[in-house]
C-alpha positions in Angstrom: 0.0 0.0 0.0 1.5 3.4 -0.9 2.2 5.8 2.0 -0.4 8.4 2.8 0.9 11.8 1.6 1.8 14.3 4.3 -1.0 17.0 4.4 -0.3 20.6 3.5 -0.9 23.0 6.3 -3.8 25.3 6.1 -1.5 28.4 6.3 0.5 27.1 3.4 -2.6 26.5 1.3 -3.9 30.0 2.1 -0.5 31.5 1.0 -0.5 29.6 -2.2 -4.1 30.6 -3.1 -3.3 34.3 -2.3 -0.3 34.2 -4.5 -2.1 32.5 -7.3 -4.9 35.2 -7.1 -2.6 38.2 -7.2 -3.2 39.0 -10.8 -4.2 37.7 -14.2 -2.1 35.4 -16.4 0.6 37.2 -18.2 0.6 37.9 -21.9 2.8 40.3 -23.8 1.3 43.1 -25.9 3.9 42.5 -28.6 7.2 40.6 -29.0 9.0 40.8 -25.7 12.7 41.7 -25.9 13.5 38.4 -24.2 12.2 36.5 -27.3 14.6 38.1 -29.8 17.0 35.2 -29.3 14.3 32.5 -29.8 15.5 30.4 -32.7 12.2 29.5 -34.2 10.4 32.2 -36.3 7.2 30.3 -36.1 7.2 30.2 -32.3 7.7 34.0 -32.2 4.9 34.5 -34.8 2.4 32.3 -32.9 3.2 34.0 -29.6 2.8 37.4 -31.2 -0.5 36.4 -32.7 -1.6 35.0 -29.3 -2.5 31.7 -30.9 -2.1 29.6 -27.7 -3.7 30.0 -24.4 -1.9 32.4 -22.0 0.7 31.0 -19.7 -0.8 30.1 -16.3 1.0 32.0 -13.5 0.6 29.8 -10.5 1.9 30.5 -7.0 5.3 28.9 -7.7 5.9 31.0 -10.8 5.0 34.2 -9.0 7.6 33.3 -6.4 10.2 32.7 -9.1 9.4 36.1 -10.7 9.6 37.8 -7.3 13.0 36.2 -6.7 14.2 37.5 -10.0 13.1 41.0 -9.1 14.8 40.8 -5.7 18.0 39.5 -7.3 18.0 42.3 -9.8 17.9 44.8 -6.9 20.7 43.0 -5.1 23.0 43.1 -8.2 22.3 46.8 -8.8 23.1 47.4 -5.1 26.5 45.8 -5.7 27.3 48.4 -8.3 26.3 51.2 -5.8 28.4 49.5 -3.2 31.6 50.3 -5.2 30.6 53.9 -5.9 28.7 53.5 -9.2 25.7 55.7 -10.1 22.7 53.6 -11.1 19.5 54.9 -12.6 17.0 54.3 -15.4 15.5 51.1 -14.0 12.6 49.9 -16.2 13.4 52.5 -19.0 11.5 51.3 -22.1 13.0 50.3 -25.4 10.8 49.9 -28.5 11.3 49.0 -32.2 9.5 47.3 -35.1 6.6 49.7 -35.1 6.4 49.5 -31.3 5.6 45.7 -31.4 9.1 44.8 -30.2 9.3 46.0 -26.6 11.4 45.7 -23.4 12.5 47.4 -20.3 16.1 47.6 -19.2 17.3 46.8 -15.7 19.2 50.0 -15.4 22.0 52.3 -16.5 25.3 52.9 -14.8 28.2 55.3 -14.7 31.4 54.9 -12.7 32.5 51.3 -13.6 36.1 51.0 -12.6 37.1 49.7 -16.1 35.4 52.7 -17.8 34.3 55.3 -15.3 33.1 57.9 -17.8 31.2 55.5 -20.1 27.5 55.0 -19.6 26.5 51.3 -19.7 23.2 49.5 -19.9 22.9 47.1 -17.0 21.5 43.6 -17.6 20.9 41.5 -14.4 20.2 37.8 -14.4 20.3 34.9 -12.0 20.5 31.2 -13.0 21.0 27.7 -11.6 24.5 26.2 -11.6 24.0 24.3 -14.9 23.3 27.6 -16.8 25.7 29.7 -14.8 28.8 27.7 -15.5 28.7 27.9 -19.3 28.3 31.7 -19.1 31.2 32.0 -16.6 33.4 29.8 -18.8 32.6 31.0 -22.3 31.0 34.4 -21.8 27.4 35.4 -22.4 27.5 35.4 -26.2 28.2 31.6 -26.2 26.9 30.6 -22.8 23.5 32.4 -23.0 22.9 33.7 -26.6 19.3 34.7 -25.8 20.5 37.2 -23.2 23.2 38.5 -25.6 20.5 39.2 -28.3 18.3 41.0 -25.8 20.9 43.4 -24.5 22.2 44.1 -28.0 18.7 45.3 -28.8 18.7 47.5 -25.7 22.0 49.1 -26.5 21.0 49.8 -30.1 17.6 51.1 -29.1 19.1 53.5 -26.5 22.0 54.6 -28.6 24.6 53.2 -26.1 27.6 51.1 -27.0 28.4 49.2 -23.8 26.5 46.9 -21.5 27.6 45.4 -18.2 26.1 41.9 -17.9 25.7 40.6 -14.3 24.7 37.0 -13.5 24.5 35.4 -10.1 24.5 31.7 -9.3 21.4 30.6 -7.4 23.2 27.6 -6.0 26.3 29.2 -4.4 26.0 33.0 -4.9 28.9 33.1 -7.3 29.0 36.1 -9.6 29.8 36.7 -13.3 30.3 40.3 -14.5 31.1 41.0 -18.1 31.3 44.1 -20.2 30.1 43.7 -23.8 30.3 46.0 -26.8 27.5 46.9 -29.1 27.4 44.8 -32.3 25.5 47.1 -34.6 25.1 44.6 -37.4 23.9 41.9 -35.1 21.3 44.2 -33.5 20.1 45.5 -36.9 19.7 42.0 -38.2 17.9 40.9 -35.1 15.4 43.8 -35.3 14.9 43.2 -39.0 14.1 39.6 -38.4 11.5 40.5 -35.8 10.0 43.0 -38.3 9.8 40.3 -40.9 8.1 37.9 -38.6 5.6 40.5 -37.4 4.7 41.5 -40.9 4.3 37.9 -42.1 0.6 37.2 -42.9 1.0 33.5 -42.3 3.0 31.5 -39.8 6.6 30.8 -40.9 8.0 27.3 -41.3 8.8 25.6 -38.0 12.3 25.0 -36.8 11.6 21.4 -35.6 11.5 18.7 -38.3 9.5 16.4 -36.0 7.2 16.6 -33.0 9.7 15.1 -30.6 12.6 17.4 -31.6 14.4 18.4 -28.4 14.4 22.1 -29.5 10.6 22.2 -29.2 10.3 20.2 -26.0 9.4 23.2 -23.9 7.8 25.4 -26.6 4.5 26.8 -25.4 3.3 27.0 -29.0 3.9 23.3 -29.8 0.3 22.1 -29.4 -1.1 24.7 -31.8 2.0 24.6 -34.0 1.4 20.9 -34.7 -2.4 21.0 -34.9 -3.0 19.2 -31.7 -5.1 22.1 -30.4 -7.1 24.7 -32.2 -5.7 28.3 -32.0 -7.7 30.8 -30.0 -10.4 32.7 -31.8 -9.7 36.5 -31.7 -8.5 39.3 -33.9 -4.9 38.4 -34.0 -5.6 34.9 -35.4 -8.0 36.4 -38.0 -7.1 36.8 -41.6 -8.7 40.3 -41.6 -6.2 41.8 -39.1 -2.8 43.4 -39.8 -0.2 44.7 -37.4 0.6 48.4 -38.1 4.1 49.8 -38.1 3.0 53.1 -36.7 5.2 53.1 -33.7 2.3 52.5 -31.3 2.0 48.7 -31.7 -1.3 49.3 -33.5 -3.5 46.7 -35.3 -6.0 47.3 -38.1 -9.1 45.3 -39.2 -9.7 45.2 -43.0 -13.2 43.7 -42.5 -14.5 46.7 -40.5 -12.0 49.2 -41.8 -11.0 50.4 -38.3 -8.1 50.3 -35.9 -8.3 47.7 -33.1 -7.8 48.4 -29.4 -6.2 45.8 -27.3 -9.5 44.9 -25.7 -11.1 44.5 -29.1 -8.3 42.3 -30.3 -8.8 40.0 -27.3 -12.6 39.9 -27.8 -12.7 39.3 -31.6 -16.0 39.5 -33.5 -18.5 37.2 -35.2 -16.9 37.8 -38.6 -13.7 36.1 -37.4 -11.9 33.9 -40.0 -8.8 32.0 -39.0 -5.6 32.5 -41.0 -6.1 29.3 -43.0 -2.5 28.0 -42.5 -3.0 28.2 -38.7 -5.4 25.3 -39.0 -2.7 22.6 -39.2 -4.0 19.3 -40.5 -7.3 20.6 -41.8 -8.0 20.6 -45.6 -9.8 23.6 -47.1 -12.6 22.3 -49.3 -14.9 25.3 -49.9 -15.1 29.1 -49.7 -18.3 31.1 -49.7 -17.5 34.8 -50.1 -21.2 35.8 -49.7 -21.5 34.1 -46.3 -17.9 34.8 -45.4 -17.2 31.2 -44.6 -14.4 28.8 -45.2 -15.1 25.0 -45.0 -12.5 22.5 -43.9 -12.3 18.8 -43.5 -10.7 17.4 -40.4 -8.4 14.4 -40.5 -11.2 12.3 -39.0 -13.5 13.3 -41.9 -15.7 15.7 -40.0 -16.5 19.1 -41.3 -15.5 22.5 -39.7 -17.2 25.6 -41.1 -15.3 28.8 -40.1 -17.0 32.1 -40.5 -19.6 34.7 -39.6 -22.4 32.2 -39.0 -20.4 29.5 -37.2 -21.7 29.0 -33.7 
């Protein structure tokens, strides 16, 4: 007989519930700066279009986010400890029509190596298995996603140096590294995001098969491979287009109007999925008068997408 599990205390359950109810599930307005280094164009496109259900932020994840914020403050305090001037926490950086967006951890003056040079500060903490490659090989090789993110920040702010700080969650070891702006790298990264944003259909996937290790933890995998239907709202609709107006705007061709964020989330009865989003479904008919597209599912059943679809 298996052992009876140890009960969770009432206080702990209350804490967990309170943490879980502190706010709604998180979903970015556009492409977060942290996703610049994501290898798969298709994953970025699907996330930008909000094709999958939002990430559920449970009590453990809220604790993890809180720990990250605390560690950021600790690292910035280390710079102050040695006489550096730190400011600009959460300064915004935007590009690609306002759809590519991020916030820096701070700016600093007074680093001993270059006391008169303003640096962007990028603060991270990681478990030992991720920390060691960064300390051994540097951030560009050890954590290329972080490298891509702060290259965007430097380029967007017109600065040419970053001080990258990473702490080891296991033993409090530190890695501090100054990195120069690579203008060509940053421009290529931003141009890539612009291309993905402006693509009317999802790009080809990086993974050649469903069990490819590169897609093991991808939140878009179920929709990407047709195991789940995408969400029905404006961003998955073939009538909508992201605008490059600098304000992260969206436009609806069906109603000839700009779309607020609330309208994008709500959608409308005239919604029509971008056809290539419906992986595994065969398009068999189009009725322009009724604004409907008819598909056949792999099991032979029919799915009618359009204005009169319940």
